[in-house]
N, C-alpha and C positions, 0 to 999 in steps of 0.2 A: 722766391729764391730767384740769386743772379747767378750767371753761367759758371763762376767759380765755384758756386756751392754743389751744383750739379756735378761738376769735374769730379770733385772730392769725393762725393758720392760714389758714385761710378768707379773711381780708383779704390775704395773703402770695399764695395761689393768685388772687384777683381782679388785685392789682394785677401780677402776671405775666402773668396773660392779655393785661390792656391793654398791657403794655409788648412782648409779642409781636406783638400789632397793629399798633404802629407800627412795629416795623421787617420788618414784610413776611414774618415767617416763620408767622404763624397765616392760616388760610384759613379764611374762616369759613363758605364756600358753595360748593358745586361746580359746575360747567357743566350737569347736569342740574335743578339748580333755576331757570336760565335758558331753556334748551331746550324743554324740557317747554310751559310754559306759550306759547311764541313757537310751537309747532305747534299747539298747541291752538289758539291766536289764527288761524293761517295758515290751518288746516281749517276751523274758523267761519265764515269770510271767503270762503272759495273754495267753500263749502256755499250761504252768499248767494247769491256770483255765480253759480252755477249756477240756483239755482232762480229768479232776476230775470230770466237767459236762457233761461230753458225756458218762464214765463210772457210771457214778450215774444214769443216764434218762437207759443206758442199761440195769443196774442191776435191776430198776422199772419195764422195759418193759419184763425182761424174768422170774419175780418170778412165781413160779407155787403155792404160797399161796397168791392168789389173790381176793378181796372181795366174789366174786361170786364161788370161788373153794367149789368143795364138799369136799373138807377136811377141809376147816373152817368148812362149816356147820356141819361135822361129828363130828369134834373136840368138839364144843358149845356143842353139843346133848350129847355128854359121859360127856360135863364138863370136858375135860383134862387141866392140868396145864401145863404151860410153859415148862416146864422139862419133862413132859410125851409127848408133841407137838414133841420136839426135839427129843424124843428116837424113838415116830415112824417116823418121817422123816431118822432118823439115821439105823432104820430097813430098809426103804422104798429103800434109798440108797443102802445099803449092798445087798438086793433080787436084784438090776437092774430095779427096778418099774418106770415107767416113770411118778406118779403121786402117792403120799402119799396114795392119799383115798381109791386104790387098797388094801391096808392093808385091810380095813372094807369088802372089797368085797369078798375076796381071805382071809379067815381065817386061812384056814390049810396050807397055804405055810407060812405065818405070824407067828403061834402062838408057833413054837418053837425058831423061830430067836428072837423074842419079850422077849420072857420065858429067854433067856438068859441074856437079859439087865435088864429086869427088871419083875420077876414074878409074882409080885401083879397088875400090869399095864397090863399082858397078862390075868390075872385070871380074873379082872373084865371087860375087852373089851368082850373076847370069851370065860365066864364060861358056 
């Protein structure tokens, strides 16, 4: 066979494969090509969902401001706003206190730190 005959046979096979595709007798892929990536994507999404749920649960269990927390009761008793509550938490974290309620118990340590951030709040709490 010479080179032109091989070329003609290759073109014939190419055209035959094209016509097989057009009358649905040619199947270029199987179901595994679609199912495997879908299962991998589903597994990935379930893993992300599980991690997010675990993180929310962990954050909910480790909150220092729980409904029966002394800090919550003291904030309500003093009528502090959200911003003032956040300032108190920031000062408590800066002083290394385990619970922000210790600000109200030890005013001598908290007064100067709180006055640096919000002098009006320090005056109102520790007058």
